[in-house]
N, C-alpha and C positions, 0 to 999 in steps of 0.2 A: 110502525116499528112499535113493540110493546116490551113490558118486562124488562130484565138487565139487558135486555138490546138497546135500552132509552139512557141507559147509566154511560157516562161519558167523563174522561176526565182531564183537567185544566192545568197544566203544570207550567208557572210561572218562573220564568228563568233568563232572566234582562236581566241582573244584577251582577257587580262587577268581583264582589269580593276583595273587594281591598285592603282587609285586616289579614289575608292572606298572601298577599306582596312578598318576596319576589315571585314566587311562584303562580300566584293566580295574575292572569293577567287580560286584558282587552280580549283578544282570543282565545284565552286557555282559562277563563274563569274557574271560579272555586266548583262550580256546579260541575264542569267537565273533568275537574282532575279526581284522581285517584287516592285515597287517602289508606283505606278499608280495602283490601283484597284488591281483585283482577277488576272492579264493575268500579266506574266513576258514579260519584253523588247520582247525577240524573238516570243514569242505566239502571241503579238500586232502587230509583226512585219507580221508574217503571216495571221493574221488575217485582216490586212484593203489593203492587196495584193491579197486576194481572191476571190472579185470580177472581177478583171482580169488574174490574175494567181491562177488555184486552188493548192491545198496542194499536190495533185500526182504530178505537173509540177514544185514543188521547189525542189532544191537541196540547198543543207547545209553544207560548209567545216568550221571544228572547232579543236581540239584537241583531243590527248586522255584523258586526264583530264573531258572532257567536255561530251563528245558525249553519254552518256549514261544518263545522265540527259538532256540534250537536245533530244533525243528520246522517252523518258519519258515524256515529258513535249509535244510531239508534236506526238502524235499516226496517228495522219493525213496523216505524211510525211511517206513515205515508209524508213524504215529504211535501206535499201541498199541506199537512196540518203542521207542520213547525214554519210559523210566522215570524218574521222581525218586524218589531214596533217601528214606524215613521220618526218617532221620539218617545222620548221615554215620560209619561204622562201620571204615573204611580200606580196603584194597582184597582182602580175603582175605572177608568177609561179601557184598561186592559182584559179587565173580566166581563165588562159590559161587552166589549166588541166580540170575545167568544163568545157570549149568551145570543149577541145577535148574529153569527154566522151558525151557529148549533140549532138557533131556531127557527132557521130559513132552512134546515136542512129536515129536522126531526124534532115538530111541533109538541112532542112528547119528552122530550131531553130534559133528564136531568144531571145537573151538574158538579162532580167536585173538584174544587180549587184545592190545589197541595203544592207548598215551593219542592224546589228541584234540588236544594243543598242539605236534606235535614240527614238523622244520621236515625233509623228505629230498626235495634236489634234484636226483637221480637215481633218480627213482621205478621205471626200468626194472628198474636193475640190485638196485634193492632185491626185486622181485618176483622175483629169480632167489636168493631166498633164503628168501622166504615160501613158494613153492610148496615145494620140498624138506621146510621146518620142517611143514606142513600134510600132507602125505605121512607121514614120520616119525611123526608126532602118530596119524594116522589107523591107526598099526601099535602103539599102544599105548603113545608113548613120552610124556614130561612133554619140550618140547624149549624151549628159548629160544633170542635170539638175541646175539650177544655182539656188541659197536661196539669195532672196534681203536682204540685206546687213542692218541691223536695227541700226547698232553704229559699229565705228570705231575697230574691232576684229581683231585683232594682231596673234591669233591663230590658225585663216584657211586660208588657199589657195585660193586665189580667180578666177573666170571666167572672163575677159571682152570681152564685148559685145561690137558691132556698138554703138557708140556715141547715136543713138536714141533710141535705147531699151526701149522696155515700158515692168513693171512689170505685170503678169498676162495674157499677150498673147499666144495663143495658136497655133502660126505660130514658127519652127524653126529657128533660130539666127544664124548666122557663129560667131564659137568664133574667136576672133582675138587673144588671147592670155592668157594662164596658168600664173599665176603669184603668187611667192611663198610667205611664210607667210612674211606678212610685219611689219616693225616697225610701232609705232604708226601715225609718221606723213606722213607715205605713208597710213595706213589705213583712216586717217581722209583725204586724197584727192581722194580716194577711191571711199568714201560716197559721198565724197559732188559732184564727178560727175556723181553717177549715173546708170553708167552702168557696176561697177566690183560688180558680185554676189560670193557669198560662193561658194566653192565648196565643197559641202556635202557628196562626194565620191557614188554618182551613176550615173550610166552607162546602155548604150543601144547598141546592135549590134549585128548581126547577127552574130552568133558561124565563121562561115566561114569568116567572114570578121575582126573577132578580131583575127583568127589564122592568117591569110594572114598579118595581120600587124607586129604579134608576129617573123613572118619568116622575115619579112624585118628588124625590130629595134632590135629585141634581138634572133638572129637564134641560140644561143648555146641551149635558155631555149626551143625554139620551136622543136627544133631537136630533144632534149632529151624526150617532151612529145609525139612527132610521134611518138618515139621508144613504147611506151606504148602497150601492146596487148587491142582487145575490152576490153569493162569492165566488160561484162558480162563471157570475157574467166575465169577459175581459176585460171591463172597465174598472173591476176592484180593485185592483192594486193601484191604480191611478188616484181614484178617487179614498182610498184608504192614506195614501201619502197627503193629499193634498186636507182630507178633514182631519184627521186625528190629532195632528199637533193643536186645533184649536180646544179640543177637550180640557176640562178642567186637570189642574194638576192634584188629585185626592187620594188618599188612601182609602179604600172598600169598609174599613171599622170606621172613619168620619162619615164617608159618601152615606153608606147605606147600614149598617149594622147598628151604631148607638139609637139611631133613629127610627129603624122599623118597629114595630108593634109585634109582639107574641112570637120574638125571639126564641130556638130552641137549643139546648145543647148537652150533649153528654159529659158525663164527671168522669174523665178515663181513669183508670190505674195506671198502672206502668208497662208500658210496653215497650220500654227501651227508647225512649226519646231523647234527641239531642239534638238544638240548631247548628252544632258546630261552630260557634261564634268566631273561634281565634285558633291560635298555633294552639292556644294550654288548652282548648278543650282537645286537640286534637291528641295531646300529651294525657291527659286524663285516661282517654279511650282506647290508647295504644297500650300492649304489655310490655314494661320497662324491667331494665335489670337489677339485681336487689338495690341497689344506691338510687333507682328511680331515674335513671338515663333511658329515653325512647329512640333509639337509634336506627334510622332507614338504612344503614348504612354500615359498614366495619368502624366501630369507634374505639378507639384505648383512653378508656378514662383511669384516672387515678385523684383517688381523692377530691371527686367528683360527684353532686347525685343531685338530680330535678332536672338535666337539662334534656330538650329536645332538640336533635340533629337530624337535619336531610340535609345531605352532603354527597349527591350521587358521584361515583368514579373515583372518589378517593378518599384516603383515609385522612382520617382528624383524629387529631389527640386534644384529652382535657385532662386538665392541669390545676387542681384547686379553686375551679371554678363550679358554680352550683347556679339554677333555677335560668339557664338558659334558653334562647331560642337563636339556633342556628339554622338560617336556609340558606342553599349555595346553589345558584343559577350560571348560565351561561355567563353573563352579563351585569349579576348583581350578585351581593353579601348584604345578607340581613343578621345583624346582631341585636339582642336586643334580652331585656327584663320579659323573663315568662310572666311575671304577674302584673306587665304591663302591654303585655298583649294585645288587648285592644286597642292599642293605639297607635297598632301598627298602619292604620289607613292616614293616621296622622301623614308619615314618611309619603305616601302617594299625593298628598295635595303638595308637599311642598316639591314633588316632581314636577306638578302640574304646575307653578308658579313657575319652577324654573325652562319651562316648556320642551323638557325629558321626555317627549309623546314615546321616545322610542323604547324608553322603560316603563312604560303604560300598558 
């Protein structure tokens, strides 16, 4: 294979989306839910990549709970390319596994790594960065996309570019350093400096380059993955189940990116990116009424403002309340302060402690 035919996409779809409980469950997690329009988040991910990476070149790593639903939603992606990890071992082993498989099928494979559950409202502009990123990766570089920091966010890692970095440039810039999630004071300094961009988890490389880096920086995981038979071998699934749980539990950022030499990146401008990290983000992204209430169904609101309501097939009446999240399902109801929406995952932890697996 040559040229564009050697471009592949890996979509990481193993997360549980606990901050979207009770709508998000193990078998119906955030990435397969429809928050914005008729297509789920993972369907939208495949859709926007298709002009550059066709669905037949998409690979998806998920878990046993979600695999069947993802396959149902994405009939255009070959079922054999939707894989369930035998165990959760973080992003480095997952990406290494995909690179190992692709390298065995196409020695010239160039791979982009994409989250399954983000929103991008300007896909045409987004692809104007994906295309040069793939081209740079095909030349042997490790490439990242940096999202222009719009506020001092403490929940993201940062990519430090040279001081003269201009948002929107189509030329790759050297990455000076990856920065951990900062405190608020540091985040403000990053935004003021102008050359610190959010790390959104989108990476590009030749599969051979990534596997070489794993051999250098994570030799145990690299050796385990190299022991797997060819993907089309009938013993592959059994070997994967036996080998994968022994891989190191480490992110690709720690395992490779922070150690590799000559990593480059694109300092992007606005392509409408949002990681949709909580119910509050959904509230911010959807249109509301004149009082800022965002309602998925019919709601009566009197002297109420800033609420998010998702309660199918019933009337919800709001009286004198503000900034609430109300999400109703057949077996659970969430009522939360919208400013604390990031903490909904704590409810899931409580359910786990109480062995309420019927609600997970």
